[in-house]
C-alpha positions as CSV (number, residue, x, y, z in Angstrom):
1,M,-4.8,57.6,-106.7
2,M,-8.0,59.2,-105.6
3,D,-8.4,62.8,-106.6
4,K,-8.5,64.8,-103.4
5,D,-10.8,67.3,-105.0
6,N,-13.3,64.5,-106.0
7,P,-13.4,62.1,-103.1
8,K,-15.3,58.8,-103.3
9,T,-18.8,59.1,-102.0
10,T,-21.2,56.6,-100.4
11,H,-24.7,56.8,-99.1
12,F,-25.8,58.0,-95.6
13,G,-29.4,57.1,-95.9
14,Y,-30.5,58.9,-99.1
15,E,-27.8,61.5,-98.8
16,E,-24.5,61.1,-100.7
17,V,-21.5,61.9,-98.5
18,P,-17.7,61.5,-98.8
19,E,-16.7,58.0,-97.7
20,A,-14.4,59.5,-95.1
21,E,-17.4,61.1,-93.4
22,K,-19.8,58.1,-93.2
23,A,-18.3,56.3,-90.2
24,G,-18.4,59.4,-88.1
25,R,-22.0,60.2,-89.0
26,V,-23.2,56.7,-88.3
27,G,-21.3,56.8,-85.0
28,D,-23.3,59.9,-84.1
29,V,-26.5,58.1,-84.8
30,F,-25.7,55.2,-82.6
31,R,-24.3,57.3,-79.8
32,S,-27.6,59.1,-79.8
33,V,-29.8,56.0,-79.7
34,A,-27.7,53.6,-77.6
35,N,-29.6,54.0,-74.4
36,K,-33.0,53.5,-76.1
37,Y,-31.8,51.0,-78.8
38,D,-33.3,47.9,-77.2
39,V,-36.6,49.5,-76.3
40,M,-36.9,50.8,-79.9
41,N,-36.1,47.4,-81.4
42,D,-39.0,45.9,-79.5
43,A,-41.3,48.7,-80.4
44,M,-40.3,48.9,-84.1
45,S,-40.6,45.2,-84.8
46,F,-43.3,44.4,-82.3
47,G,-40.8,42.1,-80.7
48,V,-40.3,40.0,-83.8
49,H,-36.6,40.9,-83.9
50,R,-36.2,38.4,-81.2
51,V,-37.6,35.6,-83.4
52,W,-35.2,36.7,-86.3
53,K,-32.2,36.6,-83.9
54,R,-33.2,33.2,-82.4
55,F,-33.4,31.8,-86.0
56,A,-29.9,33.1,-86.7
57,I,-28.6,31.5,-83.5
58,E,-30.1,28.2,-84.5
59,Q,-28.6,28.4,-88.0
60,A,-25.2,29.3,-86.5
61,G,-25.1,25.9,-84.8
62,V,-22.2,26.8,-82.5
63,R,-20.8,24.3,-80.0
64,R,-19.0,24.3,-76.7
65,G,-15.4,25.4,-76.8
66,Q,-15.7,27.4,-80.1
67,R,-14.5,30.9,-80.8
68,I,-17.2,33.2,-82.1
69,L,-17.1,36.8,-83.3
70,D,-20.2,39.0,-83.2
71,V,-19.4,42.0,-85.5
72,A,-21.4,45.2,-84.9
73,G,-22.7,43.3,-81.9
74,G,-24.2,46.4,-80.3
75,T,-26.1,45.8,-77.1
76,G,-25.3,42.1,-77.1
77,D,-28.5,40.2,-78.1
78,L,-26.6,37.6,-80.2
79,A,-23.5,37.6,-78.0
80,A,-25.5,36.7,-74.9
81,K,-27.1,33.7,-76.6
82,L,-23.8,32.6,-78.2
83,A,-22.0,32.8,-74.9
84,T,-24.3,30.4,-73.2
85,R,-23.8,27.9,-76.1
86,V,-20.0,28.0,-76.2
87,G,-19.8,27.6,-72.5
88,D,-16.8,28.4,-70.2
89,T,-14.4,26.6,-72.6
90,G,-15.4,28.8,-75.5
91,K,-15.1,32.5,-76.2
92,V,-17.4,35.1,-77.7
93,V,-15.9,38.4,-78.9
94,L,-18.4,41.2,-79.1
95,A,-17.0,43.8,-81.5
96,D,-18.5,47.2,-82.3
97,I,-17.0,50.4,-83.7
98,N,-19.2,52.5,-81.5
99,E,-18.1,53.0,-77.9
100,A,-21.6,53.8,-76.6
101,M,-23.1,50.7,-78.0
102,L,-20.2,48.5,-76.8
103,A,-20.5,49.9,-73.3
104,R,-24.3,49.2,-73.3
105,G,-23.6,45.7,-74.5
106,R,-21.1,45.0,-71.8
107,E,-23.5,46.4,-69.2
108,R,-26.3,44.2,-70.4
109,L,-24.3,41.0,-70.5
110,V,-22.8,41.6,-67.0
111,E,-26.3,42.1,-65.7
112,K,-27.1,38.7,-67.1
113,G,-24.1,37.2,-65.3
114,L,-22.3,36.5,-68.6
115,V,-18.7,37.0,-67.6
116,G,-15.5,35.1,-68.2
117,N,-16.2,33.9,-71.8
118,V,-17.1,37.2,-73.4
119,E,-14.5,39.8,-74.6
120,Y,-15.3,43.3,-75.8
121,V,-13.4,44.9,-78.6
122,Q,-14.0,48.3,-80.3
123,A,-13.3,47.5,-83.9
124,D,-14.1,48.6,-87.4
125,A,-15.8,45.8,-89.4
126,E,-13.7,46.7,-92.5
127,N,-10.4,46.2,-90.7
128,L,-10.9,43.6,-87.9
129,P,-7.9,43.5,-85.5
130,F,-7.8,39.7,-85.2
131,P,-5.5,37.0,-86.7
132,D,-6.2,35.2,-89.9
133,D,-8.2,31.9,-89.7
134,H,-9.2,32.5,-86.1
135,F,-13.0,32.2,-85.5
136,D,-15.2,29.2,-85.9
137,C,-18.3,31.3,-86.6
138,I,-18.9,35.0,-87.3
139,T,-22.3,36.8,-86.9
140,I,-23.4,40.3,-87.8
141,A,-27.0,41.3,-87.2
142,F,-28.4,44.6,-88.5
143,G,-25.0,46.1,-88.8
144,L,-23.7,45.4,-92.3
145,R,-25.8,48.2,-93.9
146,N,-24.1,50.8,-91.7
147,V,-20.5,50.1,-92.8
148,T,-19.0,52.4,-95.4
149,R,-17.7,49.6,-97.8
150,I,-19.6,46.4,-97.5
151,P,-17.2,44.4,-99.7
152,A,-14.3,45.4,-97.5
153,A,-16.2,44.3,-94.4
154,L,-17.1,41.0,-95.9
155,A,-13.4,40.4,-96.9
156,S,-12.2,41.3,-93.4
157,M,-14.6,38.8,-91.9
158,F,-13.6,36.1,-94.4
159,R,-9.9,36.7,-93.5
160,V,-10.4,36.1,-89.7
161,L,-12.8,33.1,-90.2
162,A,-11.2,29.7,-89.8
163,P,-11.5,27.2,-92.7
164,G,-14.7,25.3,-92.2
165,G,-16.3,28.2,-90.4
166,K,-19.4,30.1,-91.4
167,L,-20.6,33.7,-91.6
168,L,-24.2,34.6,-90.8
169,V,-25.5,38.0,-91.9
170,L,-28.9,39.0,-90.5
171,E,-30.1,42.2,-92.2
172,F,-33.1,44.0,-93.5
173,S,-33.7,43.2,-97.1
174,K,-36.2,43.4,-99.9
175,P,-39.8,42.2,-99.3
176,V,-40.8,39.4,-101.7
177,V,-44.5,39.1,-100.9
178,P,-46.7,41.1,-103.3
179,G,-47.9,44.3,-101.8
180,L,-45.8,44.0,-98.7
181,G,-43.2,46.5,-100.0
182,S,-45.6,49.4,-100.2
183,L,-47.0,48.7,-96.7
184,Y,-43.5,48.4,-95.4
185,D,-42.5,51.8,-96.9
186,A,-45.5,53.5,-95.4
187,Y,-44.7,52.1,-92.0
188,S,-40.9,52.9,-92.3
189,F,-41.3,56.5,-93.3
190,S,-44.5,57.5,-91.5
191,V,-44.4,55.5,-88.3
192,L,-40.7,54.8,-87.4
193,P,-39.6,58.4,-87.3
194,V,-42.5,59.2,-85.0
195,M,-41.6,56.3,-82.7
196,G,-38.0,57.6,-82.7
197,K,-39.2,61.1,-81.8
198,V,-41.5,59.9,-79.0
199,I,-39.4,57.0,-77.5
200,A,-35.8,57.9,-78.2
201,K,-36.3,61.7,-78.6
202,D,-34.5,61.4,-82.0
203,E,-36.5,61.5,-85.1
204,A,-33.6,62.1,-87.5
205,S,-31.7,59.0,-86.5
206,Y,-34.6,56.7,-87.1
207,R,-35.3,58.4,-90.4
208,Y,-31.7,57.6,-91.4
209,L,-32.1,54.0,-90.2
210,A,-35.2,53.6,-92.4
211,E,-33.4,55.1,-95.4
212,S,-30.3,52.9,-94.8
213,I,-32.5,49.8,-95.2
214,R,-33.6,50.9,-98.6
215,K,-30.0,51.5,-99.7
216,H,-28.8,48.1,-98.6
217,P,-28.3,45.4,-101.3
218,D,-31.1,43.0,-102.0
219,Q,-30.9,39.3,-101.3
220,E,-29.3,38.2,-104.5
221,T,-26.9,41.1,-104.7
222,L,-25.6,40.5,-101.1
223,K,-25.2,36.8,-102.0
224,G,-23.0,37.7,-104.9
225,M,-21.0,40.1,-102.8
226,M,-20.3,37.3,-100.3
227,Q,-19.2,35.0,-103.1
228,D,-17.0,37.6,-104.6
229,V,-14.8,37.7,-101.5
230,G,-14.5,33.9,-101.3
231,F,-17.5,32.6,-99.4
232,E,-18.9,29.3,-100.7
233,R,-22.2,27.5,-100.5
234,V,-23.8,30.9,-99.9
235,G,-27.6,30.9,-99.4
236,Y,-30.2,32.9,-97.6
237,F,-33.5,32.6,-95.8
238,N,-36.3,35.2,-96.3
239,L,-37.9,36.0,-92.9
240,S,-41.2,37.9,-92.5
241,G,-41.7,38.0,-96.2
242,G,-38.3,39.2,-97.0
243,I,-38.3,42.2,-94.7
244,V,-35.3,40.5,-93.2
245,A,-33.0,37.9,-94.7
246,L,-30.4,35.7,-93.1
247,H,-27.5,35.0,-95.4
248,K,-25.1,32.2,-94.6
249,G,-21.7,31.4,-96.3
250,Y,-18.8,29.1,-95.6
251,K,-15.0,29.4,-95.8
252,F,-13.3,26.3,-97.1
């Protein structure tokens, strides 16, 4: 039993906070940035996030009629592309714990005319409210580092994935090109907060997002975490010199 006077802690950026507080604090961040999230993604990555996401979609290899879950799906970039691939006989569930991000995602997909084969569910990645062995493919893009307990989220996704299905995790990772890490640090901690202040009127949230990237497990550590909960044939692709990695694992 956990000692109530010494609760378990986790990281919120570089700050250590009680586990019970992290979800609420992350929620505040994304409620603050929801309306400017897409603009900031383009500005921060110079549009390259679209290339990373397109690569993830190609690796997902989804087909017509399949059931797909996009966890922490936010404003719907992946869900929109997945919905066009599964067609009207398939289903994409866009799940996000944050109501503001989920509302923005629904708004964007409706504007694109994507209705009928997309469902929206407010859900915690660590406790997904879906049946066992249900989805043919699960994606999570730039959301895993924000959950409180990554192993619990991976185990939850493994549970709801059907045998033969795959999980794809697109997330910031550790640069592997010599010299890139120091340049990336300088950009992250000097430029991103200024962009956040100017574009999203929220410097603190983008400082947290930069810090959260540094606290996220590196490529090999995340691979091991996926294997620990049961995923097999786990591998990863380094993108943009390892600034981002796409991990892929299967359930058999």
